[in-house]
C-alpha positions, 0 to 999 in steps of 0.5 A: 731272270733265270736262276737255279732252284736253291730252295732247301729241302724239308728237314734242313738239319738233315746232313744229306751230301749232294751226289757230286760231292761224294768223289774223293778229291771232288770236282774243281772250281771251274765253270765246266765243273759248276755246270756239270755238278748242277746238272748231275745233282738234278739228275741224281735228285730225280728233278731231271728224269731219264729221257729229258732233253737238255738244250744248249741254248737254255742251259747257257741262259740258265747257267749264264755261261758260254756254249763252249762251257755247256758243251764241255759239261755235257761231254763229261756227263756223256763220258760218265754215262749220265747223258747221251749225245745224239747226232743232230738231235742233242743231249738227253738224260740217259734212259736205260734199256732192259739189257743195260739195267741187268748189266749195271745191277749185275756189276753192282752186286759183284762190286759190292760183294768184293767191297764186303770182302775187303771191309771184313778184313779190316781189324777196326771195322766196327769203329769205322762204321760208326759214321755210316750208322749216323748217316743211316739214322739221318736217312731214316729221319729223312724218310719218315719226315717226307724229305725225299731229296735228302732221303735219295741223297743219303741212300745213294751216299751210303754205298759210296761212303761204304766204298771209301772205307776200303781205302781204294780210290779206283773202287770208290770211283767205280762205285760212285759211277754204278750208284749214279747209273742205278739211281737213273734206272730206278728213276726210269723204271720204278713205280711212283710211291713204291719206295722202300725203307732202304735204311732198314736194309742198310742197318742190317748190312752194317750189323753183319759187317760189324760182326765180321759176318762175311757171308751174312753181309754178302747175303744182306747186300745181295738181297738189298740190290736184288730187291731193288732190281726186281721192283723195276717195272716197265712203265711210261713216265709220261710227259716231263718238263726238264727245265722245272729242275732249274726253276725255268718257266715254260714260256722262257724256253719255248 
């Protein structure tokens, strides 16, 4: 019987929110939302890598749903730039070009600096940042104990949760989208094993925000993002079985 992989990550006491849970208001409870969320989270956790083909027939069996449900979920993922739909070829996890990579990081830097400008104007910012400090502590623990999925989730959630503090839902939605696309870029371009201790830079950003140091916070954020962008390397990810993300054996989708 085909089933989704429900195994817990190491360090089960680490609170690491799934990427699909971060949008304010969340997803609905319908079948399309369920399929969308599971594929989205597999991509964000890097269990499904850029370029992976998503075959409708196998997805229908995996999720025990209709082809119409799968097509609707894939259409929404394509709208959100997570999946690319190619005529007569099918659906693929988005694989960024060099130009797209530059564009996403440039917009990401601009939006993160705009966010900092909005945050430093808040009179009680230091208090509002405490939950994020707790999250960064969880991020450190996940990194140090080798819980890669929790670490990836927390590293991504840090930026979305930071955007939520500004109280602008449109900005939060945009940051969620940009963070998702950045995660895909890193999955495609980064050298395996080249991960850095992002929690250290996150702590530095929080320290400068708490001190209402606008220039310092902008500099720390820009350095954080530029350092990430500069690590992106031209590389070939090799052959990858996308259905491993859903615990499907090779013979079950041959």
